[in-house]
TIMARZA-44162 format. One record per residue (C-alpha): residue number from 1; residue in one letter; x, y, z. Coordinates in steps of 0.1 Angstrom, whole numbers. Example, Ala and Ser with C-alpha at 12.3 -4.5 7.8 and 13.67 -1.06 7.14 Angstrom:
// TIMARZA-44162
@seq: 1, type: A, c1: 123, c2: -45, c3: 78
@seq: 2, type: S, c1: 137, c2: -11, c3: 71
***
This chain:
// TIMARZA-44162
@seq: 1, type: M, c1: -546, c2: 504, c3: -860
@seq: 2, type: S, c1: -561, c2: 514, c3: -893
@seq: 3, type: A, c1: -542, c2: 533, c3: -919
@seq: 4, type: E, c1: -566, c2: 562, c3: -917
@seq: 5, type: Y, c1: -562, c2: 565, c3: -879
@seq: 6, type: S, c1: -524, c2: 563, c3: -881
@seq: 7, type: H, c1: -524, c2: 593, c3: -905
@seq: 8, type: D, c1: -548, c2: 613, c3: -883
@seq: 9, type: P, c1: -531, c2: 647, c3: -876
@seq: 10, type: R, c1: -544, c2: 647, c3: -841
@seq: 11, type: V, c1: -526, c2: 614, c3: -835
@seq: 12, type: R, c1: -494, c2: 628, c3: -850
@seq: 13, type: L, c1: -496, c2: 658, c3: -828
@seq: 14, type: T, c1: -499, c2: 638, c3: -796
@seq: 15, type: R, c1: -473, c2: 611, c3: -806
@seq: 16, type: E, c1: -447, c2: 630, c3: -826
@seq: 17, type: K, c1: -448, c2: 667, c3: -815
@seq: 18, type: Y, c1: -438, c2: 684, c3: -782
@seq: 19, type: F, c1: -466, c2: 694, c3: -759
@seq: 20, type: S, c1: -467, c2: 711, c3: -725
@seq: 21, type: L, c1: -480, c2: 696, c3: -692
@seq: 22, type: R, c1: -495, c2: 719, c3: -666
@seq: 23, type: P, c1: -502, c2: 709, c3: -630
@seq: 24, type: K, c1: -539, c2: 710, c3: -625
@seq: 25, type: P, c1: -539, c2: 727, c3: -590
@seq: 26, type: L, c1: -517, c2: 755, c3: -602
@seq: 27, type: E, c1: -536, c2: 760, c3: -634
@seq: 28, type: R, c1: -570, c2: 761, c3: -616
@seq: 29, type: W, c1: -555, c2: 786, c3: -591
@seq: 30, type: I, c1: -544, c2: 809, c3: -619
@seq: 31, type: W, c1: -579, c2: 806, c3: -635
@seq: 32, type: S, c1: -595, c2: 815, c3: -601
@seq: 33, type: Q, c1: -574, c2: 847, c3: -599
@seq: 34, type: G, c1: -587, c2: 861, c3: -632
@seq: 35, type: I, c1: -553, c2: 866, c3: -646
@seq: 36, type: P, c1: -553, c2: 879, c3: -681
@seq: 37, type: A, c1: -544, c2: 855, c3: -709
@seq: 38, type: S, c1: -513, c2: 874, c3: -717
@seq: 39, type: A, c1: -499, c2: 870, c3: -682
@seq: 40, type: E, c1: -507, c2: 833, c3: -683
@seq: 41, type: R, c1: -486, c2: 829, c3: -715
@seq: 42, type: V, c1: -457, c2: 846, c3: -699
@seq: 43, type: F, c1: -459, c2: 825, c3: -667
@seq: 44, type: W, c1: -462, c2: 791, c3: -685
@seq: 45, type: L, c1: -433, c2: 801, c3: -708
@seq: 46, type: H, c1: -410, c2: 806, c3: -677
@seq: 47, type: W, c1: -425, c2: 775, c3: -660
@seq: 48, type: Q, c1: -415, c2: 753, c3: -690
@seq: 49, type: E, c1: -380, c2: 768, c3: -692
@seq: 50, type: G, c1: -374, c2: 764, c3: -655
@seq: 51, type: H, c1: -387, c2: 729, c3: -656
@seq: 52, type: L, c1: -363, c2: 720, c3: -684
@seq: 53, type: R, c1: -333, c2: 735, c3: -666
@seq: 54, type: G, c1: -342, c2: 718, c3: -634
@seq: 55, type: D, c1: -337, c2: 748, c3: -611
@seq: 56, type: W, c1: -370, c2: 766, c3: -619
@seq: 57, type: C, c1: -350, c2: 796, c3: -631
@seq: 58, type: S, c1: -347, c2: 810, c3: -666
@seq: 59, type: E, c1: -329, c2: 838, c3: -684
@seq: 60, type: I, c1: -351, c2: 848, c3: -714
@seq: 61, type: P, c1: -347, c2: 883, c3: -729
@seq: 62, type: L, c1: -378, c2: 904, c3: -728
@seq: 63, type: K, c1: -380, c2: 906, c3: -766
@seq: 64, type: R, c1: -379, c2: 869, c3: -770
@seq: 65, type: V, c1: -406, c2: 865, c3: -744
@seq: 66, type: A, c1: -428, c2: 889, c3: -764
@seq: 67, type: R, c1: -420, c2: 871, c3: -796
@seq: 68, type: E, c1: -428, c2: 836, c3: -783
@seq: 69, type: C, c1: -459, c2: 847, c3: -765
@seq: 70, type: C, c1: -471, c2: 868, c3: -795
@seq: 71, type: L, c1: -473, c2: 899, c3: -773
@seq: 72, type: D, c1: -457, c2: 934, c3: -774
@seq: 73, type: P, c1: -430, c2: 942, c3: -748
@seq: 74, type: S, c1: -451, c2: 966, c3: -729
@seq: 75, type: T, c1: -477, c2: 938, c3: -723
@seq: 76, type: V, c1: -449, c2: 915, c3: -711
@seq: 77, type: T, c1: -437, c2: 942, c3: -687
@seq: 78, type: R, c1: -472, c2: 946, c3: -672
@seq: 79, type: S, c1: -475, c2: 908, c3: -670
@seq: 80, type: Y, c1: -442, c2: 906, c3: -650
@seq: 81, type: Q, c1: -455, c2: 932, c3: -626
@seq: 82, type: L, c1: -488, c2: 914, c3: -620
@seq: 83, type: L, c1: -472, c2: 880, c3: -616
@seq: 84, type: S, c1: -446, c2: 893, c3: -592
@seq: 85, type: K, c1: -474, c2: 909, c3: -571
@seq: 86, type: L, c1: -493, c2: 876, c3: -570
@seq: 87, type: G, c1: -461, c2: 857, c3: -559
@seq: 88, type: C, c1: -459, c2: 836, c3: -591
@seq: 89, type: L, c1: -426, c2: 850, c3: -603
@seq: 90, type: R, c1: -394, c2: 865, c3: -588
@seq: 91, type: R, c1: -371, c2: 885, c3: -610
@seq: 92, type: T, c1: -336, c2: 896, c3: -600
@seq: 93, type: D, c1: -313, c2: 920, c3: -618
@seq: 94, type: P, c1: -279, c2: 904, c3: -622
@seq: 95, type: G, c1: -262, c2: 938, c3: -630
@seq: 96, type: R, c1: -243, c2: 949, c3: -660
@seq: 97, type: D, c1: -218, c2: 929, c3: -680
@seq: 98, type: P, c1: -183, c2: 938, c3: -668
@seq: 99, type: A, c1: -169, c2: 936, c3: -704
@seq: 100, type: N, c1: -195, c2: 960, c3: -717
@seq: 101, type: P, c1: -210, c2: 983, c3: -689
@seq: 102, type: F, c1: -235, c2: 998, c3: -714
@seq: 103, type: Q, c1: -252, c2: 964, c3: -718
@seq: 104, type: Q, c1: -278, c2: 952, c3: -692
@seq: 105, type: A, c1: -277, c2: 915, c3: -685
@seq: 106, type: T, c1: -309, c2: 895, c3: -688
@seq: 107, type: A, c1: -329, c2: 893, c3: -656
@seq: 108, type: V, c1: -331, c2: 859, c3: -639
@seq: 109, type: T, c1: -367, c2: 848, c3: -635
@seq: 110, type: E, c1: -377, c2: 822, c3: -609
@seq: 111, type: V, c1: -412, c2: 806, c3: -610
@seq: 112, type: R, c1: -428, c2: 802, c3: -575
@seq: 113, type: I, c1: -459, c2: 786, c3: -560
@seq: 114, type: P, c1: -481, c2: 812, c3: -542
@seq: 115, type: T, c1: -485, c2: 807, c3: -505
@seq: 116, type: E, c1: -523, c2: 805, c3: -508
@seq: 117, type: L, c1: -519, c2: 774, c3: -531
@seq: 118, type: L, c1: -493, c2: 758, c3: -509
@seq: 119, type: T, c1: -516, c2: 758, c3: -478
@seq: 120, type: E, c1: -542, c2: 737, c3: -497
@seq: 121, type: L, c1: -520, c2: 716, c3: -519
@seq: 122, type: D, c1: -526, c2: 684, c3: -500
@seq: 123, type: R, c1: -563, c2: 686, c3: -507
@seq: 124, type: H, c1: -558, c2: 679, c3: -544
@seq: 125, type: P, c1: -557, c2: 643, c3: -555
@seq: 126, type: N, c1: -524, c2: 627, c3: -565
@seq: 127, type: R, c1: -517, c2: 609, c3: -598
@seq: 128, type: R, c1: -516, c2: 571, c3: -598
@seq: 129, type: S, c1: -480, c2: 558, c3: -599
@seq: 130, type: G, c1: -471, c2: 537, c3: -629
@seq: 131, type: N, c1: -448, c2: 515, c3: -607
@seq: 132, type: R, c1: -478, c2: 508, c3: -584
@seq: 133, type: E, c1: -499, c2: 495, c3: -613
@seq: 134, type: Q, c1: -470, c2: 474, c3: -626
@seq: 135, type: G, c1: -464, c2: 460, c3: -592
@seq: 136, type: A, c1: -501, c2: 451, c3: -588
@seq: 137, type: A, c1: -501, c2: 433, c3: -621
@seq: 138, type: T, c1: -469, c2: 414, c3: -611
@seq: 139, type: K, c1: -486, c2: 403, c3: -579
@seq: 140, type: V, c1: -516, c2: 389, c3: -597
@seq: 141, type: A, c1: -494, c2: 371, c3: -622
@seq: 142, type: V, c1: -473, c2: 353, c3: -595
@seq: 143, type: A, c1: -502, c2: 347, c3: -570
@seq: 144, type: E, c1: -507, c2: 310, c3: -579
@seq: 145, type: P, c1: -470, c2: 299, c3: -578
@seq: 146, type: Q, c1: -465, c2: 316, c3: -544
@seq: 147, type: A, c1: -496, c2: 299, c3: -531
@seq: 148, type: A, c1: -481, c2: 265, c3: -540
@seq: 149, type: A, c1: -449, c2: 273, c3: -523
@seq: 150, type: Q, c1: -444, c2: 272, c3: -485
@seq: 151, type: P, c1: -463, c2: 302, c3: -469
@seq: 152, type: E, c1: -441, c2: 328, c3: -452
@seq: 153, type: T, c1: -450, c2: 348, c3: -421
@seq: 154, type: A, c1: -466, c2: 381, c3: -432
@seq: 155, type: A, c1: -450, c2: 412, c3: -418
@seq: 156, type: P, c1: -472, c2: 428, c3: -390
@seq: 157, type: V, c1: -491, c2: 459, c3: -400
@seq: 158, type: D, c1: -484, c2: 491, c3: -380
@seq: 159, type: P, c1: -516, c2: 499, c3: -361
@seq: 160, type: F, c1: -506, c2: 536, c3: -361
@seq: 161, type: A, c1: -498, c2: 538, c3: -399
@seq: 162, type: G, c1: -507, c2: 572, c3: -414
@seq: 163, type: L, c1: -503, c2: 591, c3: -381
@seq: 164, type: R, c1: -476, c2: 617, c3: -375
@seq: 165, type: G, c1: -450, c2: 614, c3: -348
@seq: 166, type: R, c1: -469, c2: 634, c3: -322
@seq: 167, type: D, c1: -503, c2: 618, c3: -330
@seq: 168, type: R, c1: -486, c2: 583, c3: -327
@seq: 169, type: L, c1: -473, c2: 591, c3: -293
@seq: 170, type: K, c1: -507, c2: 604, c3: -281
@seq: 171, type: A, c1: -525, c2: 573, c3: -294
@seq: 172, type: L, c1: -500, c2: 550, c3: -277
@seq: 173, type: A, c1: -501, c2: 570, c3: -245
@seq: 174, type: R, c1: -539, c2: 566, c3: -243
@seq: 175, type: L, c1: -535, c2: 528, c3: -245
@seq: 176, type: T, c1: -506, c2: 525, c3: -220
@seq: 177, type: A, c1: -523, c2: 548, c3: -195
@seq: 178, type: A, c1: -551, c2: 522, c3: -191
@seq: 179, type: L, c1: -527, c2: 494, c3: -182
@seq: 180, type: S, c1: -524, c2: 482, c3: -147
@seq: 181, type: V, c1: -491, c2: 481, c3: -128
@seq: 182, type: T, c1: -486, c2: 445, c3: -136
@seq: 183, type: E, c1: -495, c2: 449, c3: -173
@seq: 184, type: E, c1: -473, c2: 479, c3: -176
@seq: 185, type: S, c1: -443, c2: 459, c3: -163
@seq: 186, type: R, c1: -451, c2: 431, c3: -187
@seq: 187, type: Y, c1: -454, c2: 457, c3: -215
@seq: 188, type: K, c1: -420, c2: 473, c3: -207
@seq: 189, type: E, c1: -404, c2: 439, c3: -205
@seq: 190, type: A, c1: -418, c2: 429, c3: -239
@seq: 191, type: L, c1: -403, c2: 461, c3: -253
@seq: 192, type: R, c1: -369, c2: 455, c3: -237
@seq: 193, type: T, c1: -366, c2: 419, c3: -249
@seq: 194, type: H, c1: -383, c2: 426, c3: -283
@seq: 195, type: R, c1: -411, c2: 401, c3: -277
@seq: 196, type: G, c1: -442, c2: 404, c3: -298
@seq: 197, type: H, c1: -466, c2: 392, c3: -271
@seq: 198, type: M, c1: -477, c2: 399, c3: -235
@seq: 199, type: E, c1: -503, c2: 386, c3: -211
@seq: 200, type: F, c1: -532, c2: 408, c3: -200
@seq: 201, type: E, c1: -550, c2: 404, c3: -167
@seq: 202, type: A, c1: -585, c2: 390, c3: -165
@seq: 203, type: Q, c1: -599, c2: 423, c3: -152
@seq: 204, type: T, c1: -580, c2: 445, c3: -176
@seq: 205, type: R, c1: -594, c2: 479, c3: -185
@seq: 206, type: L, c1: -586, c2: 475, c3: -222
@seq: 207, type: S, c1: -612, c2: 463, c3: -247
@seq: 208, type: A, c1: -605, c2: 434, c3: -270
@seq: 209, type: Q, c1: -598, c2: 458, c3: -299
@seq: 210, type: E, c1: -573, c2: 479, c3: -277
@seq: 211, type: Q, c1: -556, c2: 447, c3: -266
@seq: 212, type: G, c1: -552, c2: 437, c3: -303
@seq: 213, type: T, c1: -537, c2: 471, c3: -310
@seq: 214, type: V, c1: -511, c2: 468, c3: -282
@seq: 215, type: L, c1: -501, c2: 433, c3: -294
@seq: 216, type: Q, c1: -499, c2: 445, c3: -330
@seq: 217, type: F, c1: -476, c2: 473, c3: -319
@seq: 218, type: L, c1: -454, c2: 449, c3: -300
@seq: 219, type: A, c1: -452, c2: 426, c3: -330
@seq: 220, type: C, c1: -440, c2: 455, c3: -352
@seq: 221, type: V, c1: -414, c2: 466, c3: -326
@seq: 222, type: S, c1: -401, c2: 430, c3: -321
@seq: 223, type: R, c1: -396, c2: 426, c3: -359
@seq: 224, type: G, c1: -377, c2: 458, c3: -362
@seq: 225, type: P, c1: -366, c2: 476, c3: -393
@seq: 226, type: A, c1: -342, c2: 458, c3: -417
@seq: 227, type: R, c1: -307, c2: 470, c3: -411
@seq: 228, type: A, c1: -280, c2: 470, c3: -438
@seq: 229, type: P, c1: -246, c2: 456, c3: -429
@seq: 230, type: V, c1: -223, c2: 483, c3: -415
@seq: 231, type: Q, c1: -194, c2: 491, c3: -438
@seq: 232, type: V, c1: -162, c2: 504, c3: -423
@seq: 233, type: L, c1: -149, c2: 533, c3: -444
@seq: 234, type: P, c1: -112, c2: 537, c3: -449
@seq: 235, type: G, c1: -112, c2: 574, c3: -441
@seq: 236, type: P, c1: -133, c2: 606, c3: -443
@seq: 237, type: Q, c1: -150, c2: 611, c3: -476
@seq: 238, type: P, c1: -140, c2: 642, c3: -496
@seq: 239, type: R, c1: -165, c2: 670, c3: -497
@seq: 240, type: Q, c1: -186, c2: 674, c3: -528
@seq: 241, type: S, c1: -183, c2: 707, c3: -545
@seq: 242, type: R, c1: -214, c2: 729, c3: -545
@seq: 243, type: Q, c1: -228, c2: 744, c3: -577
@seq: 244, type: L, c1: -244, c2: 778, c3: -573
@seq: 245, type: S, c1: -276, c2: 783, c3: -592
@seq: 246, type: V, c1: -282, c2: 810, c3: -618
@seq: 247, type: F, c1: -303, c2: 829, c3: -594
@seq: 248, type: E, c1: -276, c2: 829, c3: -567
@seq: 249, type: L, c1: -249, c2: 839, c3: -593
@seq: 250, type: A, c1: -271, c2: 868, c3: -605
@seq: 251, type: R, c1: -276, c2: 881, c3: -570
@seq: 252, type: L, c1: -239, c2: 878, c3: -561
@seq: 253, type: R, c1: -229, c2: 896, c3: -593
@seq: 254, type: R, c1: -253, c2: 925, c3: -586
@seq: 255, type: E, c1: -242, c2: 930, c3: -550
@seq: 256, type: I, c1: -205, c2: 929, c3: -559
@seq: 257, type: Q, c1: -210, c2: 954, c3: -587
@seq: 258, type: R, c1: -228, c2: 976, c3: -562
@seq: 259, type: L, c1: -199, c2: 975, c3: -537
@seq: 260, type: T, c1: -170, c2: 977, c3: -560
@seq: 261, type: S, c1: -159, c2: 992, c3: -593
@seq: 262, type: V, c1: -166, c2: 978, c3: -628
@seq: 263, type: E, c1: -129, c2: 968, c3: -632
@seq: 264, type: A, c1: -126, c2: 950, c3: -599
@seq: 265, type: A, c1: -160, c2: 932, c3: -600
@seq: 266, type: P, c1: -151, c2: 903, c3: -624
@seq: 267, type: E, c1: -121, c2: 891, c3: -604
@seq: 268, type: L, c1: -139, c2: 894, c3: -570
@seq: 269, type: L, c1: -169, c2: 875, c3: -584
@seq: 270, type: R, c1: -146, c2: 847, c3: -596
@seq: 271, type: Q, c1: -129, c2: 845, c3: -562
@seq: 272, type: V, c1: -161, c2: 845, c3: -542
@seq: 273, type: V, c1: -177, c2: 819, c3: -564
@seq: 274, type: W, c1: -147, c2: 796, c3: -560
@seq: 275, type: S, c1: -147, c2: 801, c3: -522
@seq: 276, type: M, c1: -185, c2: 793, c3: -520
@seq: 277, type: E, c1: -183, c2: 763, c3: -543
@seq: 278, type: Q, c1: -150, c2: 747, c3: -534
@seq: 279, type: G, c1: -132, c2: 768, c3: -507
@seq: 280, type: S, c1: -137, c2: 777, c3: -471
@seq: 281, type: L, c1: -172, c2: 792, c3: -476
@seq: 282, type: Q, c1: -185, c2: 759, c3: -489
@seq: 283, type: R, c1: -193, c2: 746, c3: -454
@seq: 284, type: F, c1: -219, c2: 774, c3: -449
@seq: 285, type: P, c1: -253, c2: 776, c3: -465
@seq: 286, type: A, c1: -253, c2: 795, c3: -498
@seq: 287, type: L, c1: -271, c2: 826, c3: -484
@seq: 288, type: H, c1: -249, c2: 827, c3: -453
@seq: 289, type: A, c1: -217, c2: 823, c3: -473
@seq: 290, type: L, c1: -228, c2: 852, c3: -496
@seq: 291, type: H, c1: -234, c2: 875, c3: -467
@seq: 292, type: I, c1: -200, c2: 866, c3: -452
@seq: 293, type: A, c1: -182, c2: 874, c3: -485
@seq: 294, type: L, c1: -201, c2: 907, c3: -490
@seq: 295, type: K, c1: -193, c2: 918, c3: -455
@seq: 296, type: K, c1: -156, c2: 912, c3: -460
@seq: 297, type: I, c1: -157, c2: 931, c3: -493
@seq: 298, type: R, c1: -176, c2: 960, c3: -478
@seq: 299, type: E, c1: -151, c2: 962, c3: -449
@seq: 300, type: G, c1: -121, c2: 959, c3: -473
@seq: 301, type: V, c1: -107, c2: 928, c3: -457
@seq: 302, type: W, c1: -114, c2: 903, c3: -485
@seq: 303, type: T, c1: -83, c2: 884, c3: -497
@seq: 304, type: R, c1: -78, c2: 859, c3: -524
@seq: 305, type: P, c1: -89, c2: 824, c3: -512
@seq: 306, type: N, c1: -61, c2: 800, c3: -502
@seq: 307, type: R, c1: -54, c2: 771, c3: -527
@seq: 308, type: M, c1: -75, c2: 787, c3: -554
@seq: 309, type: P, c1: -61, c2: 777, c3: -588
@seq: 310, type: P, c1: -48, c2: 808, c3: -607
@seq: 311, type: N, c1: -65, c2: 798, c3: -640
@seq: 312, type: W, c1: -98, c2: 786, c3: -624
@seq: 313, type: A, c1: -128, c2: 797, c3: -646
@seq: 314, type: R, c1: -165, c2: 791, c3: -647
@seq: 315, type: A, c1: -193, c2: 804, c3: -670
@seq: 316, type: L, c1: -205, c2: 833, c3: -649
@seq: 317, type: N, c1: -219, c2: 857, c3: -675
@seq: 318, type: A, c1: -255, c2: 856, c3: -684
@seq: 319, type: P, c1: -268, c2: 865, c3: -720
@seq: 320, type: L, c1: -271, c2: 902, c3: -726
@seq: 321, type: E, c1: -303, c2: 921, c3: -731
@seq: 322, type: T, c1: -303, c2: 955, c3: -748
@seq: 323, type: C, c1: -338, c2: 965, c3: -740
@seq: 324, type: R, c1: -350, c2: 979, c3: -707
@seq: 325, type: R, c1: -354, c2: 955, c3: -678
@seq: 326, type: A, c1: -390, c2: 949, c3: -667
***
C-alpha cells in the first residue's frame, strides 16, 4: 500500500473510526414507508443502542436523543408517535423514582420488526458466511493429500433435504403407497433391521428414479445420526437464575407503583424481582410470574419470599429524566 493511500481520510474513517451497520431489508422497508429523515435518525439511534446492549432495549433521555440526532424535542416526540404507530418502537413508562417522586424515570424503548416485514423476510438473500468460505479453501488445500489416502465411504445424501417435516412425510408416503405387499414387507424389514438396501419386484410400479430415492432414504436411515456417549450425572443440576430485562423491570415497577403507595413500592419491587429471578416464581415464564405477583399484591396476600436474603440488592432504578415523557 502506498503512503498516499494509507493517509487517505476515507481509509482512516473505515479502518479506525466507528461506523453503523444497517440491515438492508429493514432499511429498504423504512424507505418504502416514506418515513421522515428525523424519524429515521431516532429509530437507528435506538437500534444501535439496543444492539450494543443485546436485549434491543434502551433507556435514553429525550433531551439526549434530540441532541445526538440534531433535532428539537418536539420533533423527537412526533417521531416516537409515528414509529410506535408503524410498529417499529415500543415505549414503556417505568413509573417514578421512589426516592424522588417528582422525577419521571426514563422510558424504556424497545426496537421491533414490523409484521409486514417479518412475513417477507425469507425472500431477502442471506450474507455469505465467512466460515463457509474458509472451509471451502481448506477443502481445496487438502484435496490432493486426501486423494492419495485410502478413500472413505461418503455419507449418503438425504433425498428429502430441504423439505419440512410434513412435506417429507407426504413425499415418502407417495413412494410407499406405490409399493406392492411384498415390497412393503421388505421395506419395513429394512427399516427395522437398519439395512440400507431392499429388493424390488420385476413388475414394480416404481420408476428407476423412485427406486433410487427409496434406497437412498434407507441408506440414510441405516447410517443413523451420530450419538454422543451418555454421561450419568451424579444428581439433579441446580437451576440457573433468571435475569429480568430492563423492559420487564420497567413494566413491573410501573404496575407495583400503580397498586401500592410510593413508600411500599421499592421493597415490594425488590421482593418480586428476587422471587421471579431466584425464588418460587422462577419456574414460570416471566409474563406469567409477573401476573401472579401482581394478583397477590392486588388481593393483599403477598408475603416476603421464603429464603430471600435480607440484604439482597440489585440495580433496579433507571436513569431519571426531568422532561416530559413522549
